N, C-alpha and C positions, 0 to 999 in steps of 0.2 A: 300538655294541659288540656282538660276537658274543655271545650268551647262554651258549653251552654249549662253548667250545673245550676240546678233550680228550675222553678217553673214561674210562668208569668203571673202577675198580680192583677186582681180585678180593681178597677178604679172607679172614682166617683166622678166620672167626667162632667155629668150634668150639673152636679153643684158646681164644680169648677167654672164651667161654662156661664153659669147664672152670674157668678161673682164676676168674671170677666167682663160681662156685658153691663152688669151694675157699675163697675168702675170706669167702663169706656164712657157711659152715659154721664158720669159725673165730671168728665174731664173739661167741659166747657167752662164749668166754674172753677176750676182747679189748676189752671195753667200756670199760675204763679207759684204753685206749691213745689217744694224740693223734691226731686225725683230720685231719691236714694233711700233704700233700705239698708244698705251697707256699701260704702264706697271706698276702695283702695286704689293706690296709684294714680290719684286724681291731682297731681300738681301742675303747675301752670304750664308745664310743658306737654301735657296730655293732649294728643291729637285725635284719638279714637275713643268712642263711648261703647262700653261693652256691658251686656246683661246676661248673667248666668242664672240659671234656674236655683241653684244652690251655691253655698260658700266654697263646696269642693272645687266645682269648676271655675268659681271666681278667683280662687287661690291660684290654680295653674294658669288662668288668663293673666293675673297679675304677674306671675313668674315670667312668662313669656314676653309679656308686652311691656314690663316695667314701667318707667314714667311716662311712656308714650301712650299709655291707655289709662282711661278712668272706668273702674269695674263696679258695677252694682250687682249684688246678689240677693236675689228675692228672699230666699230661705238661708238666715244668716245666724241661727242658734240651734243647739241641740236640744232646747226645750220646745220646739217648733217641729210638729208632725208634718213631714212632706207631703203625706197623704191626705192632709186635710187642709192644704193650703188654699187662702181665699185672697185673691188679688184685691189690692187697693187702688184708688185713683193715682196715688204716688207711683205704684208699681207700673201701671199701664203707661203712665206718662214717661217712665224711664224706657219702657219697650219702644214707645213712639219715637224717642230721641236716640235710640241705639243704632250705631254702625254695624255692630255683630252681636247675635244672641247665641249663648251656648245652652242646648237643652240636652238632657240625659237621652230621652227618647224611650222606646221600648214600652210605652205607657207609664212610665214613672211619673213624669211631669206634664201630662197632657194639657195642664193649664197654660203653658209658654206658648205652644203654637196657635192655641186659642187666642191668647193675648195678641200675638203678633197679627193675626188675621183681624182682630178687632180694631188694632191701631191704624190700619191703613197703610202703614209704612212697609218698606221692603228691605229690612237689614239682611246681611248676610247672616245665614243660620248654618250653625254647625251642630250636626247631631252625633252624639257621642255613639249611640247604638249603630249609627251608620258607619261611622269611622272604625267602629271595632272590626268589621268585616264578618261578624258572626250572623248566622241565619236567624232571621226574625222569628220563625216558630220556636216556641219553648225558650226563648232567651231569658237568662237570668239578668234583670234590668240594672242589678248592682254593679255597674261596670267599673266604678271608681276603685274597687278592691282588685281590680285586674291590672297588674303592672304593664304588660304589652299593650293593652288598649290605651293606657295613659300616655305610653310612649307615642303612640301612633296620634293620639290627640294633641299632643305638644308639637308634633311635626305640622298637623294640620293648622294649628293656630298661627304657628310661624308663617305658614304660607299665607293665610287668609289676611293677616295683619299686614304682611309684606305687600299684598294685592292693593289694600286699602291704603297704606302709606308707604309707597316705594322708597322714599328717602330714608326711612328708618329701618329699612330691611336688614342691613347688617346688625343691627341691635337685636332684633328679633330673632336672627339666626343663632347669635351668639348665646342669647338667654335660652333659648331652645337647647342647645347643646349643653349648657350648665344644668338645667333641669333634667335632661335624660341622663346626666351623670348621677344625679340623685335617684332618679328611679332605677337606675342600674344597681346602686348600692341596696335598694330595697329588694330587687330581684336576686342579688347575691345572698342575702340574708336568707330569703325564702330557700335557696338552694343548700344552704348550709344547715337549715332545720329539717330539710327533706332527708339529708344524709343521715341525721340522728334520729328522727322520729317518722319515718315513712312506714305507712301501713298501720299506725294508731288510729283508733276510731274516735269519731265526735258525734254529738247530737247538737243540733242548731234549732233554735225556736223559730228563725227565719233563714231565708238563704241569703243573708246580708254578706257574708264574707266568704262565701263559698268559692269564689275565684283564688283568693289568698289561701284558703285552708288545702284547696286542691294543689296548688303550687308547692305546699309544704309536704305533699304526699299523704294527707290524711284521708281516711275514708269515712264517708258520711254514713252513719248508721241510724239516720232519723226517720221514724215511722213517716210513710208516705204523706199523709192527710194531715199531719201535724203543722207543717210550715204553711200549707195552704190556708188552713182555718186560722192561724194567729195572724198571718197578713191580712186576712178579710175581718179580722176582729170577731170571728165567729167561734162557736164551741168546737172544740176539737173532738171527734167521735170518742165515746167512752173506752172503747177496747183499745185504740190507738194511744190516748191518753194514759191509760194504765200500762200499756207497753213502753211508753216513754218513761214514765216514772220508774218502772223496773229497770230499763236500761241504764237511767241515771244514777241508780242507787245500788246496783248490784256488781258493780265493776266491769261491767261489760263495755263501756265506753270510758276513754280517758280524758275527756274533755267535754263540757257543756259550754256552749256559745249562745249569748243571747243580745238582742237588740234593745238598747235603753230607750228609745224613741217610740217604740210601738208596744209598751206593755200590755199584757192581758193577765187576767187573773189565773188561768190556767199556766201561762209561761212563767209568772212569777212563781206560783206553786211548784213547777218543775224545777226552777232555779233553786229555790229555798230546800227542796227534797235532796237536790244534787249536793248542796253545800252541807247539809246534815250528815249526808252519807259519806262526807269527805272527797267527793269527787270534784276536781279543779272546775272552775267556772271562769269565763272571760266575758266582760261586758263590753260590746261595741257600739258605735254610733253611726248614724246615716250622714251627719253633718259634721263640721270641725268643732272641736271644744273650743271654748274662748282663749284667744291668745296663741293658737295653734296655725301654722299653714299646713298644705296638704302633705308635705314631707316629714315634718317632725310628728304630725298625726300618725301617718302610716308606721313611721318607725316605732312610735309609742304602742301602736297595736301589735306590731310584731314583738315588741319586748313583752307585753302582756301574755301573749300566747306562748312564748318562750318560757316565761316564769311558771305559767300553768303546767305545761308539759313535762317541765323538769321536776315536779313535785313527786 
């Protein structure tokens, strides 16, 4: 598998930092406010408080921690754009009270380390980018689409939870083993798809699922400037946009993949042109659909890709 498919994303760090500082200043008058954007696994037996930047990592933390952890996910809806997150006082309070914080890293969720700094607290911080072992330079930060990294994350969470709550270490270890079994099933599906579709070409409006598509053996035919521009909300250079339209409509690519949470007029036009030409398209998201956990979501993503490739 190619370690770093894709290119880094430019971030609106100054905006995020301003929101963090504003939320932190409001804490004095908000200490009685509930500190949960989305909380799972928070029964009476929960002993650890966990904050995750998105519900993707919140789901995995819940899978490993079970009833022993209360998990708050700051971004918990596919209608929210992770790149435009603004922290509230409730969010900042959740971070202040956390025993462990999970960030994606790699520039994806810079707001979370800023929130930790503003809180004055010292939770254990798990950075998925660091856990991945991939070089920081050129990192594709959409690491949750990379099954090997998620396997390493599950082990890391089990270890850190065990450090914080040694009495429940056997529970965390058993839960991690179960989670890795489900991840292994996802990897096996990727391997099966590679046997059938290796070498087929795709075009992606963003580098969202490049780890998964690479594991399936697909070849990225996307013009170099298209993904960068779409991620930044900028105009795709005209020559590259026309090239992408041609690729998506003339049978050169077998699949067009797009991100439902960061649409632009050009990305939407590209997808509509592909559909009109009969090129299969797949819509993927950056966070969990309502009612899904990480494992059912990724299985559904693979099912959609399978259906599209089989057309």
